[in-house]
VMD Tcl script that builds the backbone (N, CA, C; Angstrom):
set m [mol new atoms 537]
animate dup $m
set s [atomselect $m all]
$s set {name element resname resid chain x y z} {
  {N N UNK 1 A -154.099 62.614 87.433}
  {CA C UNK 1 A -152.999 61.748 86.908}
  {C C UNK 1 A -151.716 62.265 86.789}
  {N N UNK 2 A -150.890 61.620 87.251}
  {CA C UNK 2 A -149.548 61.957 87.661}
  {C C UNK 2 A -148.780 62.106 86.084}
  {N N UNK 3 A -147.911 62.874 86.215}
  {CA C UNK 3 A -147.163 63.246 84.951}
  {C C UNK 3 A -145.606 63.491 85.408}
  {N N UNK 4 A -144.763 63.387 84.488}
  {CA C UNK 4 A -143.109 63.399 84.721}
  {C C UNK 4 A -143.164 65.129 84.827}
  {N N UNK 5 A -142.742 65.340 85.754}
  {CA C UNK 5 A -142.031 67.019 86.214}
  {C C UNK 5 A -143.292 67.248 87.046}
  {N N UNK 6 A -144.112 66.750 87.640}
  {CA C UNK 6 A -145.113 67.083 88.486}
  {C C UNK 6 A -144.632 67.059 89.930}
  {N N UNK 7 A -144.782 68.409 90.506}
  {CA C UNK 7 A -144.442 68.206 91.966}
  {C C UNK 7 A -145.482 68.348 92.823}
  {N N UNK 8 A -145.179 67.568 94.112}
  {CA C UNK 8 A -146.481 67.508 94.975}
  {C C UNK 8 A -145.561 67.672 96.505}
  {N N UNK 9 A -146.565 67.957 97.321}
  {CA C UNK 9 A -146.295 68.544 98.592}
  {C C UNK 9 A -147.244 67.884 99.690}
  {N N UNK 10 A -146.773 67.399 100.641}
  {CA C UNK 10 A -147.541 67.006 101.947}
  {C C UNK 10 A -147.269 68.070 102.980}
  {N N UNK 11 A -148.290 69.139 103.256}
  {CA C UNK 11 A -148.278 69.929 104.017}
  {C C UNK 11 A -147.957 69.300 105.651}
  {N N UNK 12 A -148.508 68.184 105.846}
  {CA C UNK 12 A -148.870 67.605 107.180}
  {C C UNK 12 A -147.209 67.048 107.382}
  {N N UNK 13 A -146.668 66.398 106.786}
  {CA C UNK 13 A -145.371 65.923 106.989}
  {C C UNK 13 A -144.128 66.769 106.296}
  {N N UNK 14 A -144.274 67.531 105.421}
  {CA C UNK 14 A -143.402 68.368 104.892}
  {C C UNK 14 A -142.792 67.804 103.535}
  {N N UNK 15 A -142.987 66.586 103.190}
  {CA C UNK 15 A -142.628 65.809 102.317}
  {C C UNK 15 A -142.829 66.672 100.890}
  {N N UNK 16 A -141.855 66.447 99.961}
  {CA C UNK 16 A -142.075 66.899 98.741}
  {C C UNK 16 A -141.452 66.051 97.687}
  {N N UNK 17 A -142.194 65.867 96.760}
  {CA C UNK 17 A -141.572 64.546 95.688}
  {C C UNK 17 A -141.866 65.540 94.253}
  {N N UNK 18 A -141.108 64.868 93.353}
  {CA C UNK 18 A -141.259 65.415 91.949}
  {C C UNK 18 A -141.229 64.189 90.888}
  {N N UNK 19 A -142.127 63.699 90.329}
  {CA C UNK 19 A -142.011 62.796 89.571}
  {C C UNK 19 A -141.019 62.773 88.274}
  {N N UNK 20 A -140.261 61.781 88.230}
  {CA C UNK 20 A -139.078 61.845 87.161}
  {C C UNK 20 A -139.342 61.354 86.139}
  {N N UNK 21 A -139.747 60.167 86.310}
  {CA C UNK 21 A -140.389 59.063 85.195}
  {C C UNK 21 A -141.523 58.270 85.635}
  {N N UNK 22 A -142.611 58.346 84.883}
  {CA C UNK 22 A -143.735 57.735 85.307}
  {C C UNK 22 A -144.428 56.661 84.221}
  {N N UNK 23 A -143.675 55.839 83.854}
  {CA C UNK 23 A -144.164 54.861 82.841}
  {C C UNK 23 A -144.767 53.619 83.463}
  {N N UNK 24 A -145.995 53.294 83.579}
  {CA C UNK 24 A -146.932 52.720 84.606}
  {C C UNK 24 A -146.074 51.077 84.444}
  {N N UNK 25 A -145.959 50.705 83.309}
  {CA C UNK 25 A -145.473 49.403 83.187}
  {C C UNK 25 A -143.870 49.219 83.629}
  {N N UNK 26 A -142.935 50.104 83.555}
  {CA C UNK 26 A -141.512 49.979 83.783}
  {C C UNK 26 A -141.150 50.566 85.106}
  {N N UNK 27 A -141.301 51.971 85.340}
  {CA C UNK 27 A -140.697 52.421 86.774}
  {C C UNK 27 A -141.157 53.573 86.890}
  {N N UNK 28 A -141.441 54.158 88.218}
  {CA C UNK 28 A -141.687 55.145 88.548}
  {C C UNK 28 A -140.349 55.772 89.417}
  {N N UNK 29 A -139.869 56.878 89.241}
  {CA C UNK 29 A -138.911 57.487 89.690}
  {C C UNK 29 A -139.132 58.783 90.370}
  {N N UNK 30 A -138.749 58.983 91.649}
  {CA C UNK 30 A -139.111 60.150 92.317}
  {C C UNK 30 A -138.042 61.007 93.074}
  {N N UNK 31 A -137.933 62.126 92.663}
  {CA C UNK 31 A -136.964 63.086 93.375}
  {C C UNK 31 A -137.671 63.490 94.926}
  {N N UNK 32 A -137.240 63.030 95.943}
  {CA C UNK 32 A -137.850 63.142 97.020}
  {C C UNK 32 A -137.261 63.974 98.324}
  {N N UNK 33 A -137.948 64.955 98.876}
  {CA C UNK 33 A -137.185 65.494 100.167}
  {C C UNK 33 A -138.059 65.388 101.323}
  {N N UNK 34 A -137.384 64.660 102.401}
  {CA C UNK 34 A -138.036 64.231 103.428}
  {C C UNK 34 A -137.613 65.051 104.667}
  {N N UNK 35 A -138.309 66.018 105.368}
  {CA C UNK 35 A -138.028 66.316 106.312}
  {C C UNK 35 A -137.744 65.491 107.776}
  {N N UNK 36 A -137.103 66.083 108.800}
  {CA C UNK 36 A -136.778 65.254 109.656}
  {C C UNK 36 A -138.044 64.856 110.340}
  {N N UNK 37 A -138.055 63.573 110.854}
  {CA C UNK 37 A -139.440 62.961 111.239}
  {C C UNK 37 A -139.683 63.459 112.908}
  {N N UNK 38 A -140.725 63.862 113.186}
  {CA C UNK 38 A -141.223 64.381 114.507}
  {C C UNK 38 A -142.209 63.428 115.047}
  {N N UNK 39 A -141.937 62.523 116.055}
  {CA C UNK 39 A -143.022 61.527 116.257}
  {C C UNK 39 A -142.670 60.305 115.576}
  {N N UNK 40 A -143.770 59.876 115.446}
  {CA C UNK 40 A -143.736 58.055 114.836}
  {C C UNK 40 A -143.448 58.294 113.252}
  {N N UNK 41 A -142.624 57.397 112.870}
  {CA C UNK 41 A -142.168 57.407 111.338}
  {C C UNK 41 A -143.532 56.641 110.692}
  {N N UNK 42 A -143.607 56.844 109.180}
  {CA C UNK 42 A -144.515 56.146 108.674}
  {C C UNK 42 A -145.025 54.594 108.999}
  {N N UNK 43 A -146.212 54.164 109.058}
  {CA C UNK 43 A -146.384 52.658 109.453}
  {C C UNK 43 A -145.683 51.613 108.312}
  {N N UNK 44 A -145.275 50.449 109.226}
  {CA C UNK 44 A -144.612 49.479 108.481}
  {C C UNK 44 A -145.828 49.017 107.306}
  {N N UNK 45 A -145.168 48.838 105.902}
  {CA C UNK 45 A -145.832 48.507 104.970}
  {C C UNK 45 A -145.283 47.448 103.853}
  {N N UNK 46 A -146.020 47.065 102.957}
  {CA C UNK 46 A -145.494 46.310 101.792}
  {C C UNK 46 A -145.942 46.926 100.514}
  {N N UNK 47 A -145.047 46.538 99.815}
  {CA C UNK 47 A -145.566 46.864 97.936}
  {C C UNK 47 A -145.758 45.526 97.552}
  {N N UNK 48 A -146.877 45.118 97.488}
  {CA C UNK 48 A -147.022 43.463 97.077}
  {C C UNK 48 A -146.431 43.016 95.898}
  {N N UNK 49 A -146.469 43.936 95.067}
  {CA C UNK 49 A -145.873 43.672 93.430}
  {C C UNK 49 A -145.028 44.448 92.881}
  {N N UNK 50 A -144.240 45.110 93.915}
  {CA C UNK 50 A -143.236 46.066 93.387}
  {C C UNK 50 A -141.919 45.930 94.206}
  {N N UNK 51 A -140.889 46.375 93.373}
  {CA C UNK 51 A -139.549 46.518 93.902}
  {C C UNK 51 A -139.497 47.934 94.166}
  {N N UNK 52 A -139.000 48.329 95.442}
  {CA C UNK 52 A -138.975 49.763 95.816}
  {C C UNK 52 A -137.470 49.935 96.290}
  {N N UNK 53 A -137.117 50.980 96.126}
  {CA C UNK 53 A -135.482 51.524 96.738}
  {C C UNK 53 A -135.306 52.897 96.693}
  {N N UNK 54 A -134.228 53.480 97.198}
  {CA C UNK 54 A -133.775 54.572 97.122}
  {C C UNK 54 A -132.263 54.860 96.983}
  {N N UNK 55 A -131.845 55.881 96.602}
  {CA C UNK 55 A -130.500 56.304 96.493}
  {C C UNK 55 A -130.699 57.735 97.312}
  {N N UNK 56 A -129.732 57.840 98.336}
  {CA C UNK 56 A -129.561 59.085 98.913}
  {C C UNK 56 A -128.679 59.953 98.351}
  {N N UNK 57 A -128.964 61.231 98.276}
  {CA C UNK 57 A -127.999 62.485 97.530}
  {C C UNK 57 A -127.389 63.208 98.520}
  {N N UNK 58 A -128.522 63.684 99.829}
  {CA C UNK 58 A -127.793 64.278 100.769}
  {C C UNK 58 A -128.500 64.032 102.155}
  {N N UNK 59 A -128.045 64.310 103.218}
  {CA C UNK 59 A -128.753 63.857 104.665}
  {C C UNK 59 A -128.704 62.468 104.956}
  {N N UNK 60 A -129.687 61.951 105.684}
  {CA C UNK 60 A -129.713 60.730 106.123}
  {C C UNK 60 A -131.204 60.249 106.251}
  {N N UNK 61 A -131.474 58.801 105.608}
  {CA C UNK 61 A -132.669 58.093 105.779}
  {C C UNK 61 A -132.351 56.768 106.602}
  {N N UNK 62 A -133.178 56.363 107.452}
  {CA C UNK 62 A -133.169 55.167 108.376}
  {C C UNK 62 A -134.136 54.366 107.887}
  {N N UNK 63 A -133.941 52.923 107.223}
  {CA C UNK 63 A -134.885 52.179 106.752}
  {C C UNK 63 A -134.862 50.826 107.748}
  {N N UNK 64 A -136.010 50.479 107.844}
  {CA C UNK 64 A -136.341 49.140 108.734}
  {C C UNK 64 A -136.796 48.236 107.726}
  {N N UNK 65 A -136.258 47.101 107.304}
  {CA C UNK 65 A -136.618 46.226 106.231}
  {C C UNK 65 A -136.676 44.816 106.878}
  {N N UNK 66 A -137.621 44.223 106.719}
  {CA C UNK 66 A -137.951 42.769 107.605}
  {C C UNK 66 A -137.183 42.690 108.991}
  {N N UNK 67 A -137.495 44.140 109.726}
  {CA C UNK 67 A -137.144 44.060 110.944}
  {C C UNK 67 A -135.551 44.467 111.371}
  {N N UNK 68 A -134.993 44.679 110.396}
  {CA C UNK 68 A -133.360 44.919 110.480}
  {C C UNK 68 A -133.307 46.597 109.866}
  {N N UNK 69 A -132.720 47.221 110.741}
  {CA C UNK 69 A -132.396 48.669 110.371}
  {C C UNK 69 A -131.225 49.076 109.929}
  {N N UNK 70 A -131.100 49.862 108.848}
  {CA C UNK 70 A -129.873 50.351 108.073}
  {C C UNK 70 A -130.179 52.017 107.971}
  {N N UNK 71 A -128.956 52.554 108.179}
  {CA C UNK 71 A -128.894 54.204 108.041}
  {C C UNK 71 A -128.210 54.108 106.454}
  {N N UNK 72 A -128.925 55.002 105.773}
  {CA C UNK 72 A -128.231 55.605 104.463}
  {C C UNK 72 A -127.796 57.013 104.736}
  {N N UNK 73 A -126.534 57.186 103.912}
  {CA C UNK 73 A -125.709 58.410 103.976}
  {C C UNK 73 A -125.629 58.591 102.421}
  {N N UNK 74 A -125.256 59.925 102.185}
  {CA C UNK 74 A -125.089 60.399 100.805}
  {C C UNK 74 A -124.419 59.149 100.029}
  {N N UNK 75 A -124.977 58.826 98.761}
  {CA C UNK 75 A -124.264 57.930 98.136}
  {C C UNK 75 A -124.813 56.722 98.514}
  {N N UNK 76 A -125.402 55.960 99.246}
  {CA C UNK 76 A -125.745 54.626 99.408}
  {C C UNK 76 A -126.989 54.501 98.797}
  {N N UNK 77 A -127.178 53.317 98.726}
  {CA C UNK 77 A -128.613 52.856 97.919}
  {C C UNK 77 A -129.312 51.710 98.883}
  {N N UNK 78 A -130.336 51.484 98.586}
  {CA C UNK 78 A -131.406 50.645 99.108}
  {C C UNK 78 A -131.969 49.823 98.292}
  {N N UNK 79 A -132.397 48.598 98.021}
  {CA C UNK 79 A -133.259 47.952 97.117}
  {C C UNK 79 A -134.272 47.067 98.203}
  {N N UNK 80 A -135.557 47.335 98.134}
  {CA C UNK 80 A -136.468 46.346 98.867}
  {C C UNK 80 A -137.217 45.652 98.047}
  {N N UNK 81 A -137.073 44.351 98.271}
  {CA C UNK 81 A -138.044 43.328 97.260}
  {C C UNK 81 A -139.197 43.597 97.405}
  {N N UNK 82 A -140.178 42.971 96.434}
  {CA C UNK 82 A -141.747 43.002 96.459}
  {C C UNK 82 A -142.049 42.289 97.689}
  {N N UNK 83 A -143.182 42.780 98.345}
  {CA C UNK 83 A -143.763 42.152 99.208}
  {C C UNK 83 A -143.001 41.801 100.868}
  {N N UNK 84 A -142.037 42.782 100.892}
  {CA C UNK 84 A -141.083 42.869 102.027}
  {C C UNK 84 A -141.436 43.933 102.981}
  {N N UNK 85 A -141.607 43.664 104.043}
  {CA C UNK 85 A -142.314 44.660 105.117}
  {C C UNK 85 A -141.002 45.516 105.437}
  {N N UNK 86 A -141.050 46.851 105.313}
  {CA C UNK 86 A -140.598 48.025 105.586}
  {C C UNK 86 A -141.182 49.310 105.658}
  {N N UNK 87 A -140.417 50.030 106.427}
  {CA C UNK 87 A -140.708 51.766 106.527}
  {C C UNK 87 A -139.095 52.371 106.548}
  {N N UNK 88 A -139.368 53.655 106.327}
  {CA C UNK 88 A -138.216 54.831 106.503}
  {C C UNK 88 A -138.595 55.702 107.170}
  {N N UNK 89 A -137.590 56.730 107.697}
  {CA C UNK 89 A -137.605 58.235 108.086}
  {C C UNK 89 A -136.376 58.672 107.896}
  {N N UNK 90 A -136.549 60.049 108.212}
  {CA C UNK 90 A -135.323 60.739 108.062}
  {C C UNK 90 A -134.855 60.646 109.598}
  {N N UNK 91 A -133.522 60.255 109.916}
  {CA C UNK 91 A -133.328 60.240 111.611}
  {C C UNK 91 A -132.390 61.308 111.702}
  {N N UNK 92 A -132.189 62.242 111.085}
  {CA C UNK 92 A -131.360 63.518 111.062}
  {C C UNK 92 A -131.938 64.888 111.525}
  {N N UNK 93 A -131.201 65.717 111.574}
  {CA C UNK 93 A -131.615 67.212 111.899}
  {C C UNK 93 A -132.028 68.068 110.744}
  {N N UNK 94 A -131.418 67.570 109.380}
  {CA C UNK 94 A -131.675 68.270 108.207}
  {C C UNK 94 A -132.363 67.493 107.355}
  {N N UNK 95 A -132.858 67.865 106.318}
  {CA C UNK 95 A -133.678 67.441 105.099}
  {C C UNK 95 A -133.134 66.371 104.483}
  {N N UNK 96 A -133.541 65.259 104.044}
  {CA C UNK 96 A -132.949 64.067 103.356}
  {C C UNK 96 A -133.454 64.189 101.975}
  {N N UNK 97 A -132.411 64.280 101.136}
  {CA C UNK 97 A -132.623 64.392 99.515}
  {C C UNK 97 A -132.559 62.785 98.848}
  {N N UNK 98 A -133.410 62.152 98.207}
  {CA C UNK 98 A -132.958 61.088 97.643}
  {C C UNK 98 A -133.780 60.899 96.221}
  {N N UNK 99 A -133.492 59.653 95.529}
  {CA C UNK 99 A -134.183 59.448 94.406}
  {C C UNK 99 A -134.759 58.086 94.684}
  {N N UNK 100 A -136.186 58.050 94.659}
  {CA C UNK 100 A -136.812 56.888 95.020}
  {C C UNK 100 A -137.114 56.141 93.770}
  {N N UNK 101 A -137.318 54.854 93.817}
  {CA C UNK 101 A -138.072 54.273 92.560}
  {C C UNK 101 A -139.088 53.103 93.212}
  {N N UNK 102 A -139.985 52.992 92.019}
  {CA C UNK 102 A -140.903 51.716 92.280}
  {C C UNK 102 A -140.913 50.987 90.912}
  {N N UNK 103 A -140.586 49.793 90.794}
  {CA C UNK 103 A -140.756 48.692 89.733}
  {C C UNK 103 A -141.536 47.623 89.636}
  {N N UNK 104 A -142.608 47.399 88.983}
  {CA C UNK 104 A -143.392 48.129 87.945}
  {C C UNK 104 A -144.052 49.403 88.853}
  {N N UNK 105 A -144.136 50.729 88.257}
  {CA C UNK 105 A -144.956 51.806 89.024}
  {C C UNK 105 A -146.261 51.393 89.061}
  {N N UNK 106 A -147.033 50.554 88.517}
  {CA C UNK 106 A -148.363 50.523 88.821}
  {C C UNK 106 A -149.065 51.786 88.874}
  {N N UNK 107 A -150.071 52.054 89.931}
  {CA C UNK 107 A -150.711 53.034 90.304}
  {C C UNK 107 A -150.303 53.799 91.651}
  {N N UNK 108 A -148.984 53.600 91.840}
  {CA C UNK 108 A -148.358 54.320 93.016}
  {C C UNK 108 A -147.981 55.729 92.929}
  {N N UNK 109 A -147.942 56.123 91.765}
  {CA C UNK 109 A -148.115 58.004 91.774}
  {C C UNK 109 A -149.182 58.146 92.219}
  {N N UNK 110 A -150.422 57.710 91.665}
  {CA C UNK 110 A -151.687 58.041 91.947}
  {C C UNK 110 A -152.026 57.773 93.439}
  {N N UNK 111 A -151.617 56.943 93.927}
  {CA C UNK 111 A -151.736 56.921 95.434}
  {C C UNK 111 A -150.926 57.914 96.141}
  {N N UNK 112 A -149.525 58.334 95.564}
  {CA C UNK 112 A -149.033 59.321 96.185}
  {C C UNK 112 A -149.840 60.704 96.158}
  {N N UNK 113 A -150.346 61.031 95.008}
  {CA C UNK 113 A -151.155 61.952 94.519}
  {C C UNK 113 A -152.459 62.185 95.528}
  {N N UNK 114 A -153.027 61.031 95.622}
  {CA C UNK 114 A -154.361 60.872 96.467}
  {C C UNK 114 A -154.045 61.479 97.921}
  {N N UNK 115 A -152.967 60.571 98.521}
  {CA C UNK 115 A -152.416 60.859 99.685}
  {C C UNK 115 A -152.007 62.101 100.269}
  {N N UNK 116 A -151.386 63.082 99.124}
  {CA C UNK 116 A -151.123 64.420 99.451}
  {C C UNK 116 A -152.018 65.102 99.391}
  {N N UNK 117 A -153.158 64.912 98.384}
  {CA C UNK 117 A -154.348 65.749 98.265}
  {C C UNK 117 A -155.084 65.880 99.661}
  {N N UNK 118 A -155.152 64.744 100.129}
  {CA C UNK 118 A -155.765 64.302 101.463}
  {C C UNK 118 A -155.134 65.147 102.573}
  {N N UNK 119 A -153.975 65.333 102.633}
  {CA C UNK 119 A -153.340 65.957 103.680}
  {C C UNK 119 A -153.456 67.480 103.324}
  {N N UNK 120 A -153.495 67.989 101.989}
  {CA C UNK 120 A -153.774 69.303 101.916}
  {C C UNK 120 A -155.273 69.898 101.951}
  {N N UNK 121 A -156.021 68.819 102.243}
  {CA C UNK 121 A -157.349 68.882 102.508}
  {C C UNK 121 A -157.599 68.951 104.009}
  {N N UNK 122 A -156.592 68.531 104.884}
  {CA C UNK 122 A -156.607 68.494 106.309}
  {C C UNK 122 A -157.601 67.211 106.545}
  {N N UNK 123 A -157.541 66.083 105.862}
  {CA C UNK 123 A -158.113 64.773 106.021}
  {C C UNK 123 A -156.983 64.130 106.618}
  {N N UNK 124 A -156.168 63.923 107.307}
  {CA C UNK 124 A -155.379 63.003 108.033}
  {C C UNK 124 A -155.354 63.133 109.451}
  {N N UNK 125 A -155.204 62.218 110.153}
  {CA C UNK 125 A -155.219 62.408 111.732}
  {C C UNK 125 A -153.917 62.734 112.089}
  {N N UNK 126 A -153.818 62.634 113.551}
  {CA C UNK 126 A -152.579 63.472 114.313}
  {C C UNK 126 A -151.504 62.360 113.991}
  {N N UNK 127 A -151.532 61.147 113.451}
  {CA C UNK 127 A -150.509 60.294 112.926}
  {C C UNK 127 A -150.250 60.224 111.576}
  {N N UNK 128 A -150.948 61.296 110.792}
  {CA C UNK 128 A -150.672 61.518 109.512}
  {C C UNK 128 A -151.475 60.552 108.532}
  {N N UNK 129 A -152.644 59.998 109.352}
  {CA C UNK 129 A -153.216 58.850 108.365}
  {C C UNK 129 A -154.448 59.145 108.068}
  {N N UNK 130 A -155.215 58.685 107.043}
  {CA C UNK 130 A -156.471 59.008 106.664}
  {C C UNK 130 A -157.500 57.999 107.645}
  {N N UNK 131 A -158.648 58.466 107.615}
  {CA C UNK 131 A -159.694 57.739 108.441}
  {C C UNK 131 A -159.682 56.254 108.039}
  {N N UNK 132 A -160.186 55.365 108.817}
  {CA C UNK 132 A -160.786 54.252 108.273}
  {C C UNK 132 A -161.309 53.832 107.260}
  {N N UNK 133 A -162.588 54.874 107.144}
  {CA C UNK 133 A -163.362 54.943 106.126}
  {C C UNK 133 A -162.874 55.326 104.714}
  {N N UNK 134 A -161.874 56.285 104.818}
  {CA C UNK 134 A -161.090 56.894 103.717}
  {C C UNK 134 A -160.206 55.677 103.079}
  {N N UNK 135 A -159.444 54.992 104.076}
  {CA C UNK 135 A -158.729 53.894 103.645}
  {C C UNK 135 A -159.520 52.485 102.986}
  {N N UNK 136 A -160.680 52.635 103.535}
  {CA C UNK 136 A -161.631 51.475 102.746}
  {C C UNK 136 A -162.121 51.856 101.359}
  {N N UNK 137 A -162.442 52.984 101.112}
  {CA C UNK 137 A -162.622 53.656 99.987}
  {C C UNK 137 A -161.398 53.574 99.088}
  {N N UNK 138 A -160.018 53.676 99.402}
  {CA C UNK 138 A -158.911 53.394 98.810}
  {C C UNK 138 A -158.564 52.050 98.422}
  {N N UNK 139 A -158.778 51.164 99.326}
  {CA C UNK 139 A -158.113 49.917 99.323}
  {C C UNK 139 A -158.138 49.129 97.990}
  {N N UNK 140 A -159.541 49.198 97.560}
  {CA C UNK 140 A -159.486 48.511 96.049}
  {C C UNK 140 A -158.581 48.944 95.038}
  {N N UNK 141 A -158.628 50.607 95.233}
  {CA C UNK 141 A -158.013 51.112 94.072}
  {C C UNK 141 A -156.249 50.912 94.162}
  {N N UNK 142 A -155.830 50.661 95.542}
  {CA C UNK 142 A -154.320 50.788 95.683}
  {C C UNK 142 A -153.918 49.474 96.470}
  {N N UNK 143 A -154.393 48.279 96.667}
  {CA C UNK 143 A -154.128 47.385 97.284}
  {C C UNK 143 A -152.701 46.668 96.593}
  {N N UNK 144 A -152.731 46.890 95.426}
  {CA C UNK 144 A -151.543 46.001 94.711}
  {C C UNK 144 A -150.183 46.850 94.759}
  {N N UNK 145 A -150.405 48.002 95.287}
  {CA C UNK 145 A -149.282 49.190 95.384}
  {C C UNK 145 A -149.181 49.302 96.640}
  {N N UNK 146 A -149.719 49.095 97.692}
  {CA C UNK 146 A -149.218 49.258 99.321}
  {C C UNK 146 A -150.229 49.100 100.187}
  {N N UNK 147 A -149.753 48.283 101.195}
  {CA C UNK 147 A -150.625 47.639 102.302}
  {C C UNK 147 A -149.669 47.780 103.632}
  {N N UNK 148 A -150.571 48.319 104.569}
  {CA C UNK 148 A -149.947 48.233 106.151}
  {C C UNK 148 A -149.693 46.789 106.509}
  {N N UNK 149 A -148.823 46.282 107.382}
  {CA C UNK 149 A -148.680 44.924 107.757}
  {C C UNK 149 A -149.692 44.554 109.054}
  {N N UNK 150 A -150.292 45.506 109.586}
  {CA C UNK 150 A -150.621 45.033 110.758}
  {C C UNK 150 A -152.392 45.633 110.569}
  {N N UNK 151 A -153.272 45.002 110.667}
  {CA C UNK 151 A -153.537 43.595 110.946}
  {C C UNK 151 A -153.252 42.926 109.757}
  {N N UNK 152 A -153.091 41.718 109.560}
  {CA C UNK 152 A -152.524 40.777 108.397}
  {C C UNK 152 A -153.654 41.145 107.182}
  {N N UNK 153 A -153.170 41.032 106.058}
  {CA C UNK 153 A -153.736 41.317 104.930}
  {C C UNK 153 A -154.961 40.618 104.799}
  {N N UNK 154 A -155.505 39.410 104.982}
  {CA C UNK 154 A -156.742 38.954 104.916}
  {C C UNK 154 A -157.836 39.475 105.687}
  {N N UNK 155 A -157.225 39.810 106.949}
  {CA C UNK 155 A -158.284 40.619 107.969}
  {C C UNK 155 A -158.589 41.979 107.465}
  {N N UNK 156 A -157.284 42.637 106.910}
  {CA C UNK 156 A -157.944 43.976 106.222}
  {C C UNK 156 A -158.825 43.801 105.168}
  {N N UNK 157 A -158.660 42.945 104.253}
  {CA C UNK 157 A -159.268 42.586 103.047}
  {C C UNK 157 A -160.890 42.318 103.184}
  {N N UNK 158 A -160.918 41.611 104.578}
  {CA C UNK 158 A -162.500 41.595 104.449}
  {C C UNK 158 A -163.094 42.557 105.219}
  {N N UNK 159 A -162.377 43.392 106.405}
  {CA C UNK 159 A -162.969 44.612 106.793}
  {C C UNK 159 A -163.016 45.833 106.124}
  {N N UNK 160 A -162.009 46.123 105.256}
  {CA C UNK 160 A -162.030 46.982 104.463}
  {C C UNK 160 A -162.996 46.817 103.204}
  {N N UNK 161 A -163.252 45.679 102.783}
  {CA C UNK 161 A -164.397 45.276 101.889}
  {C C UNK 161 A -165.686 45.508 102.287}
  {N N UNK 162 A -165.814 45.124 103.617}
  {CA C UNK 162 A -167.204 45.615 104.097}
  {C C UNK 162 A -167.620 46.893 104.334}
  {N N UNK 163 A -166.447 47.870 104.735}
  {CA C UNK 163 A -166.345 49.347 105.156}
  {C C UNK 163 A -166.729 49.931 103.681}
  {N N UNK 164 A -166.066 49.508 102.564}
  {CA C UNK 164 A -165.690 50.233 101.444}
  {C C UNK 164 A -167.335 51.098 100.893}
  {N N UNK 165 A -168.502 50.257 100.781}
  {CA C UNK 165 A -169.649 50.500 100.433}
  {C C UNK 165 A -170.252 51.605 101.319}
  {N N UNK 166 A -169.970 51.497 102.368}
  {CA C UNK 166 A -170.255 52.553 103.593}
  {C C UNK 166 A -169.509 53.919 103.251}
  {N N UNK 167 A -168.492 53.664 102.996}
  {CA C UNK 167 A -167.500 54.886 102.746}
  {C C UNK 167 A -167.988 55.660 101.265}
  {N N UNK 168 A -168.205 54.884 100.616}
  {CA C UNK 168 A -168.652 55.290 99.291}
  {C C UNK 168 A -169.884 56.226 99.278}
  {N N UNK 169 A -171.030 55.456 100.123}
  {CA C UNK 169 A -172.251 56.211 100.511}
  {C C UNK 169 A -172.073 57.525 101.077}
  {N N UNK 170 A -170.816 57.277 101.851}
  {CA C UNK 170 A -170.742 58.675 102.582}
  {C C UNK 170 A -169.963 59.729 101.948}
  {N N UNK 171 A -169.774 59.322 100.543}
  {CA C UNK 171 A -169.147 60.349 99.932}
  {C C UNK 171 A -167.445 60.164 99.877}
  {N N UNK 172 A -167.000 59.177 100.148}
  {CA C UNK 172 A -165.373 59.242 100.444}
  {C C UNK 172 A -165.243 58.581 98.923}
  {N N UNK 173 A -164.320 58.945 98.280}
  {CA C UNK 173 A -163.627 58.377 97.049}
  {C C UNK 173 A -162.396 57.788 97.416}
  {N N UNK 174 A -161.908 57.007 96.101}
  {CA C UNK 174 A -160.924 56.207 95.948}
  {C C UNK 174 A -159.532 56.885 95.566}
  {N N UNK 175 A -159.771 58.107 94.676}
  {CA C UNK 175 A -158.713 58.788 94.611}
  {C C UNK 175 A -159.024 60.456 94.390}
  {N N UNK 176 A -158.076 61.321 94.426}
  {CA C UNK 176 A -158.116 62.393 94.853}
  {C C UNK 176 A -157.045 63.230 93.825}
  {N N UNK 177 A -157.293 64.239 93.275}
  {CA C UNK 177 A -156.227 64.896 92.431}
  {C C UNK 177 A -155.872 65.983 93.266}
  {N N UNK 178 A -154.665 66.644 92.851}
  {CA C UNK 178 A -154.182 67.875 93.463}
  {C C UNK 178 A -154.863 68.993 92.472}
  {N N UNK 179 A -154.687 69.986 93.054}
  {CA C UNK 179 A -154.910 71.304 92.202}
  {C C UNK 179 A -154.039 71.729 91.358}
}
mol reanalyze $m
mol bondsrecalc $m
mol representation Tube
mol addrep $m
């Protein structure tokens, strides 16, 4: 269970987060460090029921929101409405430091904790993503918090729903905690 002050680290990407506020009904604020991206940025995704955003403290982040790109520098802010396709990456040669938020927070802190735990266990592929069976196991727990945009959600829901029982039988879990 995520708590205020908890620091998590993704050894695959080098991203570090400290949860600042963790009120499930209101907001999750995260102090985040994003190293420069080598290769592909995170997949385009949506937060179906959450507004998200960031305020950059130092460095540079590039956001793609509904197909339009925008670079943020120190002091810049961005807000992404619920269910809006987006992704972001560090487009500079130095770490980017930002305060990010999700409103309402729902279970997004548990999603990050699970994702970073999988990274620490070496269970992400070369693109930094879990296997399809792991995603199927996680989908019922986190589909209100985050969804990739391709394939379309109705297709994902059917396929992941069919794979979830197989994933559970093979020992995949929906949630993982960090040590």
